[in-house]
PADRENVEX-210997 format. One line per 5 residues: number of its first residue (from 1); for each residue z, x, y of C-alpha. Coordinates in pm, 1 decimal. Example, Ala and Ser with C-alpha at 12.3 -4.5 7.8 and 13.67 -1.06 7.14 Angstrom:
BEGIN
1 = 780.0/1230.0/-450.0 ~ 714.0/1367.0/-106.0
***
This chain:
BEGIN
1 = 1723.6/2037.9/-1223.5 ~ 1570.2/1693.7/-1265.0 ~ 1254.8/1644.5/-1067.3 ~ 951.9/1415.3/-1054.9 ~ 655.8/1533.7/-852.2
6 = 360.4/1305.5/-786.0 ~ 19.9/1436.2/-688.1 ~ -341.4/1327.7/-678.0 ~ -333.3/1084.8/-388.6 ~ -580.1/1090.4/-105.1
11 = -851.9/903.2/78.2 ~ -1117.5/730.0/-129.2 ~ -1390.6/478.7/-55.6 ~ -1380.1/126.6/-198.3 ~ -1501.3/131.1/-555.3
16 = -1390.0/488.4/-605.4 ~ -1139.4/642.1/-844.7 ~ -832.0/858.8/-830.7 ~ -597.7/996.1/-1093.7 ~ -233.9/1030.9/-1000.2
21 = -6.0/1271.8/-1182.6 ~ 369.6/1262.5/-1219.4 ~ 503.4/1593.1/-1344.9 ~ 859.7/1590.2/-1474.3 ~ 1109.7/1870.6/-1509.8
26 = 1464.9/1869.2/-1634.8 ~ 1408.5/1587.0/-1883.5 ~ 1154.2/1471.8/-2139.2 ~ 926.0/1191.0/-2027.5 ~ 868.2/1080.2/-2385.3
31 = 1231.8/968.2/-2396.2 ~ 1208.1/757.6/-2082.4 ~ 1044.6/438.7/-1964.8 ~ 796.2/569.5/-1712.3 ~ 677.1/344.3/-1435.0
36 = 442.5/359.4/-1139.5 ~ 533.6/161.2/-830.8 ~ 361.3/128.5/-499.0 ~ 466.0/27.9/-150.7 ~ 225.5/-75.4/119.7
41 = 327.7/-76.4/488.4 ~ 548.1/-373.9/565.5 ~ 566.5/-480.6/201.4 ~ 820.2/-447.8/-75.8 ~ 783.0/-191.3/-346.9
46 = 602.1/-341.8/-644.7 ~ 564.4/-239.7/-1005.3 ~ 211.5/-135.2/-1091.9 ~ 221.6/-4.8/-1448.8 ~ 464.6/110.5/-1712.9
51 = 463.6/297.2/-2040.2 ~ 750.3/273.2/-2282.6 ~ 924.9/566.5/-2437.9 ~ 796.4/704.4/-2766.9 ~ 593.4/402.0/-2873.9
56 = 371.7/407.6/-2569.5 ~ 354.0/34.6/-2502.9 ~ 189.1/-25.4/-2167.4 ~ 193.1/-309.0/-1920.9 ~ 30.6/-372.9/-1584.1
61 = 62.7/-597.2/-1286.0 ~ -203.7/-865.5/-1264.4 ~ -342.5/-705.3/-950.3 ~ -441.7/-383.1/-1130.0 ~ -498.7/-498.1/-1487.4
66 = -836.3/-381.5/-1612.8 ~ -870.1/-122.3/-1334.3 ~ -568.5/107.5/-1377.9 ~ -457.0/293.9/-1687.8 ~ -121.0/460.5/-1740.6
71 = -89.8/742.3/-1992.1 ~ 147.1/1018.5/-2092.4 ~ 84.1/1378.3/-2196.5 ~ 393.5/1491.6/-2381.3 ~ 277.0/1851.4/-2403.2
76 = 258.7/1867.1/-2023.5 ~ 560.0/1638.6/-1971.9 ~ 344.4/1441.4/-1730.0 ~ 250.3/1080.4/-1676.0 ~ -80.4/976.4/-1524.2
81 = -221.2/674.9/-1348.8 ~ -598.6/651.0/-1364.8 ~ -715.0/417.2/-1091.0 ~ -1070.8/285.1/-1093.4 ~ -1255.6/34.3/-876.8
86 = -1011.9/94.6/-595.7 ~ -996.0/-159.9/-317.0 ~ -844.5/-148.8/33.1 ~ -553.2/-359.2/-90.3 ~ -459.0/-74.1/-323.3
91 = -366.5/133.9/-20.4 ~ 0.4/230.3/-53.9 ~ 241.4/507.0/-131.5 ~ 261.6/540.0/-508.5 ~ 589.7/638.2/-669.1
96 = 674.8/752.0/-1017.7 ~ 1001.1/637.0/-1177.0 ~ 1175.6/744.5/-1495.2 ~ 1452.3/540.3/-1646.9 ~ 1671.4/522.1/-1951.6
101 = 2004.5/344.3/-1958.1 ~ 2173.3/412.6/-1627.4 ~ 1967.9/721.9/-1556.9 ~ 1694.0/661.6/-1303.3 ~ 1482.4/922.5/-1128.3
106 = 1224.0/873.7/-856.3 ~ 953.8/1097.0/-721.9 ~ 880.6/1142.6/-353.6 ~ 556.8/944.6/-360.8 ~ 191.4/1017.3/-295.0
111 = -26.9/836.0/-42.5 ~ -337.7/653.3/-158.4 ~ -571.5/523.2/110.0 ~ -879.0/318.7/23.1 ~ -1111.0/287.7/318.2
116 = -1474.2/323.1/413.0
***
């Protein structure tokens, strides 16, 4: 059964850090383009970071570049999003997506709230 399960969200103060995890089952993340998206209340879902299959090329939205890092642990079949210097505008539900060809899988999302 194909499944993506995000975890690691929570409440953090401005300037703090969180690491999100996206654990996959039923497929191999190394074979897929893995992407983190986020959706804030009243806003459209936006791409935050991606890591390509195999080669591990990464890319980030301008809003998180230099603060967030996406990585992949093939042994654990998991993708991570390390988020540093978090700001209130980073508050959103964060989703993990896996895609290759016409196959696309989404996780259920994890809430990140940045507030003092």
